[in-house]
N, C-alpha and C positions, 0 to 999 in steps of 0.2 A: 482535540487540540484547542478548538475555539472555546469550549467550555472551561478547560483548564486555565487558559489565559484570562477568561472573564473572572474566574474565582480568584486568581492571584491578584488581578487588578483591584477587585473589590476588597480583598484583604488588605492590600497596600494602602488604599485610600482610607479604609475603615480604621485601621490601626492608628494612622496618623491623626485622623479626625477625633476618634474616641478618646485618645490620650488627653486631648485638650478640651473635651466637651463636658467636663464635670467629674471625670475620674480623679483628676488632680487639679487643684486650684479652682479658680472661678470659671463659670461657663463662658464659652465664646460663641459668637455667631459663625455661620458657615463662611462668610467672607473673611473674617478674622482667622479662622482655621486655615483657609486656603492660602492666605498671606504667609502664615507661619510655615506651612508646608513648603511653599515655593522658596521661602527664605532658607530653609534647611537644604533643600535640593540644589539651590543655586551654588552652594559651596562644594558640591561634589563634582569633581572632574572625571573620576574613573572609579570603578568598583570591580572587585573580583570575589568569587565565592564558589563553593561546591554545593550544589543543590542535591540533597539526599532525601528521597521520598520513599516511604514504605506504605503500601496499600494492602490491607488484610481483608479478604472476602471469603466466606465459607471455609475458614481455616487454611486458605491458601495465602501465601505471602509473596508479594511482588515488590522487588526493590529496584529503584531507578537512581542513578547517580550521574550528574552532569556538571562538568566544570565550566563556569561561565565568567567571562570578563566583558566589561562595557566601558566605553569612553565617549564623552561628548565631543562633537555632535554626531549622534546616530551610528556609532561604531560598536560592533558586538562580535563575540566569538563564543561558540559552545561546542564542547566535545563530550560525547556520551561514553561513560565507562561501564555502566550497567543499565539494562540486562546484557548478558554476554552476547546474545544474538544481535545486539545493536551496537556493540562496542566499536568505537572508532568513528562513528557517524559524526561529521563535523559540519557546522554551519558558520560561515564567516561573512561579515558585512563591513565594508569600509564607508558606508553611508551613501554610496552611489551604485555599487555592485554587490550582489550576494552570490556566494558559492555554497553549494550543498553537496557534500561528498559522502558516498556510501561505499565503504571498503568491501562489503560483501559482494557487491556487483561491480566494483571498480568503476563507478560512474560519478561524474561531476556535473551537476546542473548549475549553469551560470545564467544569471538574469539581472537586468537593470532594476534598480529600485525607483518607485515613483517619487517625483519631487513633492516635498511638503510645502504647501503654500506659506509664504512669509507671515501671513496674518492668522495662521492656524494656531489656536490655543484651546487646550482642554478646559472645559468649564468645571474647574475644581469645586467651586462653591456649590453648584447644583448637584454634582456627584456626591460630595460629602454630606450635604444636607439631606439627600435622599437616604443615604445609609444611616445617618443618625436617627432619622425618623423610623427606621425599621428595626432598631435593636435596643436592647437593654444591656448595659455594660457595668461590670464591677471590677475593681482593682484588687487583686489578691496580694500584691506587694511587689518587692523587687527581688531579682535573682540574677546570678551570673550564669550566662550561657556561652560556652565556647570562648571564655576569656573576655566577654563583653558584658557590661551592665545592662540589664533589661528591666522593663516593667512587665508584669505578668497580668494579663487581662482575661476575664471570662466574658464572652460575647454571646448573647441569647437573642435570636430573632423573635420579634413580637408576633409575627404571623407565620403560618406554615409555608406560605408562598413567597417569602422574602427572597432577596437576591442570592443569599448564600445558603439558606434552607437548613441550617443545623447549628447546634451549640458548638462553640469553638473556644479553645484556650490558646492564647497568642502571647509570645514573648517579643516585646518591641524594644529595639535598640535605642538607648537613651541618646546616643550621639546623633544618629541619622534619622530617627523615627521610621526605621525600616523593620518589618517583621523578620525575626531570625528563626522562629520556630512556630509551627502551627499544628495543633491537634484538632481533628474533627471527626465526628461519627455521623453517618447518614442513615437515620431511621433503622438502626441495627442491621443495615445491609452491608456496609463496609466501614472500615476505620482507616483514616489517612493521617500520616505524620509527615510533615515537610520541615526539613532543617536546612538552614543556610550556614554551612560550616566554613571556617577559615575566612570569614567575611572581613574584607579590608577596603578602605577608601583612600583615594588620592595617593597612590603609590607610584605615580608617574609611568603608567603603562605606555610603551612606545606604539606609535601608529603602525609600525611594521607588523605588529601582532594581528592586524586586521587586513592583511593581504594574504591571499591563499595561493600557494604554489601547486599547480596541478601535477599529480604524480605521473611519472613516465608511463605511457601505455594506457592510461585511464581513458574511458570513453567520455567525451564531452557532449553534453546536451545543452544547446543554447536556446534560451527563451528571449525573443526580441522585445516583447512588451509584457510587463507585469500584469496588465489587464487580461492577457490571454489565459491566465490561471483560473479566472472566474468563469463558472458555467454560464452559458448563454441560453436564454429562453427561446425555444424553437418549437415549431409544430412537429407532431409525431412523424408525418410523412417526410418533412425536411430532415429530421434526424436519421431516419432510415436511409435516405439518399446520401447523407454526408458520411455515415459510418461505414468503415470497412468490415465491420462485423455484423452478424445477424442479431438485430435488436428484438428481444422477445417482449410480447405484450400480453397481459392476462385477458382471456376471453370471459373470465368470471370475476366480478367484484360484488360485495354484498349489496343488497337492495338499498337504494337511496344514494349510493356513491356514483360519481362520474368523474371523468378525467378533467382535472382543473387546469393543469399546466405540465410542461415537460422542459427539462434542461439538458444541455449537451456540452461536454468539454472534451477537447482534443489535446489538452496540455495538462501535465501533472508533474509535481516535484517528487512523487512517490516512484521509486525505482520499479521499472517494468510495466507501469500503468500506461496504456496507450490511449484509452478513451473511457469516458464515464457518461452514463445516462441515468437520469432520475425522473420518474413519473409520479406526479402528485394527484391522488384521487381524494375527493372530499364529499362530505354531505353537509348538512347545516351546522354540525358541531364538531366533527372529527375529521382526521386526515389519515390516509394510508400512503406511505412512501414505498415505491418499488425502485430499487437501485440495481444497476448493472455496471460493474467495473471490469473493463476488458484489459487483459494482460498480454504482453508480448514475451512469452516465456513463463517462468515459475510464478505462481500466484501466491500472494501473501494473505492468508486467512487467519493471522494471529492477533488481529486487533481486539478480539473479544476473549483472549486467552485467560484473563483474570476472572471471567464469569463462568459459572457452572451451568452448562446447557443440557437439555434433554435431547437425546438422539432420536430422530423421527425419520420417516421415509417420505421422499418426494419422487413420485414416479419410479419407485423401486431403488432409488439412490439415497444414501445417507445425507441427512441435513441436521443442523443444530437449531433448537428452539430455545431462545433466551427470554427470561423475564427481566425487563429493564427497569430503571428507576421510575417510580410512579405507576408501576403495573403495566406499562406498555410492553408488548411482545415483539420480538424480532426473530425472524426465520432466516437462516443463512445456509446456502449450499453452493456447490461448484458445478459449472458446466465445462465444456472443453476449453473455452476461451475466457470465461468470466467467473467472478464471484458475484452471486446474486443475493439480494436481501429484500425482505419485506418487513416493514415495521408499522405498528399501529395499535390501537386499543381494540383488538379483536381476540377471539378465543383461538386455540390451537387448530381446531378443525377448519375454521374459515381461512386461517393463514395457509394451511396446507392446500386447501381447495384452490386458492388463488394461485399458488405456486404451480400446482399441477395443471392449471389451465393455460399457462404461458406458452405461447407459440409464435 
């Protein structure tokens, strides 16, 4: 999720910036671009759109469709329509309180939102300037998309390790400077197309849309403090004492690696998750992450369903071995109470050896 948000934010800033940075008209400084961006956004009171995303990997196609509305200041609502197993999942925020509803479990998580400091401002100039320095952009022309006039841009990163890491084709709305369609391919590993359909601005969305009525009979999980969602760094002995589950620790890690830190969380917005533990092992250059997610009831191991894994054995039980972006490996398997995973720049034999040593 965090990576997806980062990509969309980068795309948003980049499209606005690049449209003004030499593609059309005279070049502008980062400060001037930021001013123009804020000028456009200042005129937008509310937006509504249906976000449709198609990801293709190894001939498998995964479609996601989410209806989203937003209104200043800080109000939002999203409803998932696809994939089918997530249909109906709803997130609503009125700027002070957030509700997250999962119809599959009939659970509603309610939490207060942290206050945003009055003097908080995003440094648009710095963000846009960084993006401009990382990319080469060309204007293909203009095109109508979903009934709106757009500029069509080709964006090519100058370096392989840039913020977005791949060539992109972007359709930018002339009226709002918002990307309405994005096509990108990551090193022949997967292709992603994101479309913002039925995009509308300033339609006068009522504040009532951002209040959630809890369904009768739904289980309500209340989180008192937003900060409780973030893992806390703790010593391994402290985690074992705090957890109601048996926390497993590898007795084997490759030579040169040692336990660097550990984190523990007893709160989650993911249905069924009771606790999570992450152990960080490092040497001078690399890191190994050992994660344990403990569930109260049915476990959700579908987060990697778009990836094609290799079935291997861990202590006689089936596990899935995945090759992640950049060549990193991830090994995932289930225990009675948890979904376990190990990730790092290791070969399959070492991943399995670490897993089989956990006790």
